[in-house]
C-alpha positions as CSV (number, residue, x, y, z in Angstrom):
1,M,-0.2,-0.3,0.0
2,K,2.8,2.5,0.8
3,L,4.5,1.6,-2.5
4,L,1.4,2.4,-4.3
5,R,1.3,5.8,-2.6
6,Y,4.7,6.9,-3.8
7,I,3.9,5.4,-7.3
8,V,0.9,7.5,-7.4
9,F,2.8,10.8,-6.2
10,P,2.4,12.2,-9.4
11,L,-1.3,12.8,-8.9
12,V,-0.8,14.9,-6.1
13,P,-0.4,18.3,-7.5
14,F,-3.6,17.6,-9.5
15,Y,-5.7,16.4,-6.5
16,Y,-4.1,19.5,-4.4
17,L,-5.4,22.0,-7.5
18,V,-8.6,20.7,-7.6
19,T,-9.5,21.0,-3.9
20,W,-8.0,24.4,-3.2
21,L,-9.9,25.6,-6.4
22,R,-13.3,24.3,-4.6
23,N,-12.1,26.2,-1.3
24,K,-10.8,29.3,-3.3
25,L,-14.7,29.4,-5.1
26,Y,-16.2,29.2,-1.9
27,D,-14.4,31.6,-0.2
28,L,-14.7,34.0,-3.0
29,G,-18.2,33.6,-2.8
30,L,-18.6,31.9,-6.4
31,K,-20.0,28.9,-4.9
32,S,-22.8,29.2,-2.3
33,S,-22.3,28.8,1.2
34,T,-25.2,28.9,3.4
35,R,-25.3,30.1,7.2
36,F,-28.3,29.4,9.7
37,D,-29.8,31.0,12.4
38,V,-29.2,28.5,14.7
39,P,-25.8,27.6,16.4
40,V,-24.0,25.1,14.5
41,I,-20.6,23.4,15.2
42,C,-18.7,21.5,13.2
43,V,-16.4,18.8,14.3
44,G,-13.9,17.6,11.4
45,N,-10.5,17.2,10.1
46,L,-8.2,17.4,7.1
47,S,-7.1,14.1,6.9
48,V,-8.6,10.8,6.2
49,G,-8.4,8.3,9.0
50,G,-9.4,8.7,13.0
51,T,-8.8,11.7,14.7
52,G,-11.3,11.3,17.3
53,K,-14.4,13.0,15.9
54,T,-16.7,10.8,17.4
55,P,-15.5,11.2,21.1
56,M,-15.3,14.8,20.7
57,T,-18.8,15.1,19.1
58,E,-19.6,13.1,22.7
59,Y,-17.8,15.8,24.9
60,L,-20.1,18.5,23.0
61,I,-23.1,16.3,23.7
62,R,-22.1,16.0,27.4
63,L,-21.3,19.6,27.9
64,L,-24.5,20.8,26.3
65,K,-27.4,18.4,26.9
66,N,-28.5,19.4,29.9
67,D,-29.1,23.0,28.7
68,Y,-29.8,22.7,25.3
69,K,-31.8,20.7,22.8
70,I,-29.3,18.9,20.5
71,A,-29.3,17.7,17.6
72,T,-26.4,15.9,16.0
73,L,-26.3,15.4,11.9
74,S,-23.9,13.2,10.2
75,R,-23.4,11.3,6.9
76,G,-24.4,8.0,8.0
77,Y,-21.4,6.3,6.2
78,K,-22.3,2.7,5.0
79,R,-26.0,3.0,6.0
80,K,-28.7,1.1,3.7
81,T,-31.2,4.2,3.6
82,N,-31.2,7.4,1.7
83,G,-31.7,10.9,2.2
84,F,-32.6,12.8,5.6
85,V,-33.2,10.2,8.4
86,V,-34.0,11.0,12.2
87,A,-33.2,7.7,14.8
88,D,-35.7,6.7,16.5
89,E,-36.7,2.8,18.2
90,T,-37.7,1.4,15.1
91,M,-34.1,1.8,13.4
92,N,-31.2,0.1,13.5
93,V,-27.3,0.6,12.4
94,L,-28.0,0.0,9.3
95,D,-30.6,2.5,9.0
96,M,-28.2,5.1,10.6
97,G,-24.6,4.2,10.3
98,D,-22.5,2.8,13.3
99,E,-21.5,6.2,14.5
100,P,-24.9,8.0,14.9
101,F,-26.6,4.8,16.1
102,Q,-24.0,5.0,19.0
103,F,-24.9,8.4,19.8
104,Y,-28.8,7.3,19.6
105,K,-28.2,4.4,22.1
106,K,-25.9,6.2,24.4
107,F,-27.6,9.7,24.8
108,N,-31.0,10.6,25.5
109,G,-33.1,13.4,24.9
110,I,-31.1,14.3,22.0
111,I,-31.8,14.4,17.9
112,V,-29.4,12.3,16.1
113,S,-29.9,12.5,12.2
114,V,-28.3,11.6,8.8
115,D,-28.3,13.2,5.5
116,T,-25.3,13.1,2.9
117,D,-26.7,17.1,2.3
118,R,-25.8,18.8,5.1
119,R,-27.6,21.8,4.1
120,H,-30.7,19.9,3.7
121,G,-30.5,18.1,7.0
122,I,-30.1,21.0,8.5
123,G,-33.2,22.5,7.1
124,R,-35.3,19.8,7.6
125,L,-34.0,19.7,11.2
126,L,-35.2,23.2,11.6
127,A,-38.8,22.2,10.2
128,L,-39.4,19.7,12.8
129,K,-41.6,20.5,15.5
130,N,-39.3,20.0,18.4
131,K,-36.5,21.9,16.5
132,P,-32.9,21.8,18.4
133,D,-31.5,24.6,19.6
134,V,-27.3,23.4,18.7
135,I,-26.6,21.5,16.0
136,L,-23.7,19.8,15.9
137,L,-21.9,18.7,12.5
138,D,-20.1,15.2,12.6
139,D,-17.2,15.1,10.1
140,A,-18.5,17.7,7.8
141,F,-15.5,20.2,7.6
142,Q,-14.8,19.8,3.7
143,H,-19.1,19.9,3.5
144,R,-18.7,23.8,2.8
145,K,-22.5,24.3,1.5
146,V,-22.8,25.1,4.8
147,K,-20.9,27.9,6.6
148,A,-20.9,26.6,10.5
149,G,-20.6,29.0,12.7
150,F,-18.0,27.5,14.8
151,N,-15.7,24.7,13.6
152,I,-13.8,22.7,15.5
153,L,-10.7,21.1,13.4
154,L,-9.0,17.7,15.1
155,T,-5.5,16.7,14.2
156,A,-3.9,13.5,15.8
157,Y,-0.7,13.7,17.8
158,D,1.1,11.5,16.1
159,N,-0.1,12.4,12.5
160,L,-0.3,16.3,12.4
161,Y,-1.6,17.7,9.5
162,C,1.2,19.9,8.9
163,N,3.6,16.9,8.5
164,D,1.1,15.5,5.8
165,M,0.4,16.0,2.4
166,V,-2.8,15.6,0.0
167,L,-4.1,12.5,-1.4
168,P,-3.3,10.2,-2.9
169,T,0.3,10.0,-1.5
170,G,-0.5,11.7,1.9
171,N,-3.7,11.6,3.8
172,L,-5.1,15.1,3.6
173,R,-8.5,15.3,2.2
174,E,-7.4,19.0,1.0
175,P,-4.4,21.7,1.4
176,K,-3.2,22.5,4.9
177,S,-4.2,26.1,4.1
178,G,-7.8,24.8,4.7
179,A,-6.8,24.8,8.4
180,K,-7.5,28.6,8.7
181,R,-11.0,27.8,8.5
182,A,-10.7,26.4,12.0
183,D,-11.7,28.9,15.2
184,V,-10.0,25.9,17.3
185,I,-7.7,23.2,16.6
186,V,-7.7,20.3,18.8
187,V,-4.7,18.0,19.0
188,T,-6.0,14.6,19.7
189,K,-4.8,11.3,21.1
190,C,-2.0,12.8,23.2
191,P,-0.1,10.8,25.5
192,K,-1.3,11.1,29.2
193,F,1.7,12.9,30.0
194,I,2.9,15.6,27.4
195,S,5.3,18.6,28.6
196,G,4.4,22.3,28.3
197,T,7.5,22.3,26.0
198,E,6.4,19.8,23.9
199,K,3.2,21.3,23.4
200,Q,4.7,24.7,22.5
201,Q,6.9,22.9,19.5
202,I,3.6,21.5,18.4
203,I,1.8,24.9,18.4
204,D,4.9,26.4,16.7
205,S,4.7,23.6,13.5
206,L,0.8,24.1,13.3
207,K,1.3,27.8,12.9
208,P,-2.4,29.3,13.9
209,L,-3.7,32.0,13.3
210,E,-4.3,34.8,15.9
211,H,-8.0,33.8,16.7
212,Q,-7.2,30.2,16.5
213,S,-6.5,28.6,20.0
214,V,-5.1,25.3,20.3
215,F,-5.9,22.6,22.7
216,F,-4.7,19.3,23.5
217,S,-7.0,16.0,24.6
218,S,-6.2,12.4,25.5
219,I,-8.2,9.2,25.3
220,V,-9.4,8.2,28.7
221,Y,-10.3,4.5,28.7
222,S,-12.6,3.3,31.3
223,D,-11.5,0.7,34.0
224,K,-14.7,-1.5,33.3
225,I,-15.9,-3.3,29.9
226,K,-19.7,-3.4,29.3
227,N,-22.1,-5.2,27.1
228,S,-26.0,-4.9,27.3
229,F,-26.2,-7.8,30.2
230,E,-23.3,-6.5,32.8
231,E,-20.1,-4.9,33.2
232,K,-17.0,-6.1,34.4
233,K,-13.6,-4.3,35.8
234,L,-11.0,-4.5,33.2
235,Q,-8.7,-6.2,35.6
236,D,-11.0,-9.1,35.7
237,L,-9.2,-10.4,32.5
238,Q,-5.9,-10.0,33.6
239,D,-5.4,-14.0,33.8
240,K,-7.6,-14.6,30.9
241,M,-6.9,-14.6,27.2
242,F,-9.4,-12.8,25.3
243,T,-9.6,-11.6,21.3
244,L,-9.7,-8.2,20.4
245,V,-11.7,-6.8,17.5
246,T,-11.5,-3.7,16.1
247,G,-12.9,-2.0,12.8
248,I,-11.4,1.4,13.4
249,A,-8.9,3.6,11.7
250,N,-6.2,3.7,14.1
251,A,-6.4,1.2,17.0
252,K,-2.5,1.4,18.0
253,P,-3.7,3.3,21.1
254,L,-6.1,1.0,22.8
255,V,-3.7,-1.9,21.7
256,D,-0.7,0.0,23.4
257,F,-3.0,0.8,26.6
258,L,-4.1,-2.9,27.3
259,H,-0.6,-4.0,26.8
260,T,0.2,-1.2,29.5
261,E,-2.5,-2.6,31.8
262,G,-0.4,-6.2,31.5
263,L,-3.8,-8.2,29.2
264,K,-2.8,-10.8,27.1
265,F,-5.2,-10.9,24.0
266,E,-5.1,-11.8,20.4
267,H,-5.8,-8.7,18.2
268,L,-8.2,-9.2,15.0
269,S,-8.1,-5.5,12.8
270,F,-10.5,-4.9,10.2
271,K,-10.5,-2.0,8.2
272,D,-12.6,1.0,9.4
273,H,-16.6,0.7,9.2
274,H,-15.8,-2.9,8.0
275,E,-18.9,-4.7,7.5
276,F,-19.0,-8.0,9.0
277,S,-20.0,-11.0,6.5
278,E,-21.4,-14.1,7.9
279,K,-18.1,-15.8,7.3
280,D,-16.5,-13.4,10.0
281,I,-19.5,-13.5,12.3
282,K,-19.1,-17.4,12.5
283,Y,-15.0,-17.0,13.2
284,L,-15.9,-14.7,15.9
285,K,-18.3,-16.9,17.5
286,A,-15.8,-19.6,17.9
287,K,-13.4,-17.4,19.6
288,G,-14.9,-17.1,23.2
289,L,-14.4,-14.1,25.1
290,I,-14.2,-10.9,22.6
291,V,-13.4,-7.1,23.4
292,T,-14.4,-4.6,21.2
293,T,-14.6,-0.7,20.8
294,E,-17.9,0.9,21.0
295,K,-18.3,1.8,17.5
296,D,-17.7,-1.7,16.4
297,F,-19.9,-3.2,19.7
298,V,-22.7,-1.2,17.8
299,R,-22.2,-3.1,14.6
300,L,-21.6,-6.4,16.0
301,K,-24.2,-6.5,18.5
302,P,-27.1,-8.0,16.4
303,F,-25.2,-11.1,15.6
304,F,-24.7,-11.5,19.4
305,K,-28.1,-10.7,20.7
306,N,-28.3,-13.7,23.5
307,S,-24.5,-13.8,23.9
308,N,-22.5,-12.8,26.9
309,S,-19.3,-13.3,25.3
310,M,-18.8,-9.8,23.9
311,F,-18.0,-6.5,25.7
312,Y,-16.5,-3.0,24.7
313,L,-14.3,-0.6,26.6
314,P,-15.7,2.6,26.9
315,I,-13.4,5.7,26.1
316,E,-13.9,9.4,26.6
317,T,-12.2,12.5,25.7
318,N,-10.0,14.4,28.4
319,L,-9.5,17.6,27.1
320,S,-6.7,20.2,28.6
321,N,-7.8,23.7,29.8
322,A,-11.5,22.4,29.3
323,K,-12.6,25.5,31.1
324,K,-11.5,27.9,28.3
325,F,-12.9,25.2,25.4
326,D,-16.1,25.1,26.9
327,T,-16.4,29.0,27.6
328,L,-15.4,29.6,24.0
329,I,-18.7,27.3,23.1
330,E,-21.1,28.8,25.5
331,K,-20.0,32.2,24.1
332,F,-20.8,30.9,20.7
333,I,-23.8,29.7,21.1
334,T,-25.0,32.7,23.6
335,S,-24.0,35.0,20.8
336,F,-27.3,34.0,18.8
């Protein structure tokens, strides 16, 4: 795969030019971008692959759900439905996609919706009888038909966008200059302990604009694993062999964490948003105890309805200088 990326390097300037020109047309107003009279917060990134958009969206839900009527709007990647869909009790993961369905199952009292056309989706949300006070756009930084009021740009600690290049050789969906649209930049998946000196070095590398604040976040893993029937302490697995199943963009932080905990496991790694086949399920059911991510649990649960052999490990985002971040979000919302 890496060799192929180097082979297609001559295509990089063309991809760069096309995406740069598209952004320029929006910047100049030659392509239309709609701003709505409701707080719209966009969570996104410049790169393909996992930067922690789902945990960040969940952080915002927890921050705001007690004071505002929240709606999430996602693309609904790999769902089997079309158009605008709002989650309800009749839905399953195939109707919504794994990440939106995870939001729906996890948080009560919020509106979870999907639409590939975010502009259309926001219009439908605002036409609801119980319309939202705040809309969270999940993975919509490149969806320029909507002019979000507040843009949160994520970049992974071990793969900063400033050190990358555009597709197909690099991982960037658009040139680095797209970062100028962000209101805040969050460096995600940082080590538990990161020095002030290293933080400043990263900030210097990112070269934020004067109005852009840079924050650092890390993944906090639960000390318990859960399923629909029970929960267990993670340390209860100390003397047991289990199978770790992941279908996410970057499983390395999770694998490293479990190794740090002294646990022994076999790791079955699938591509991000993997659609598990009958053959996959049959193979997994023969494995005994399975630990997986919450996103993968949502996809696998229908195949393990009456089984108590599969658990997921919850995670949350720990944000440094969270008070400042929260204040910026609240200030934006109350400006409406």
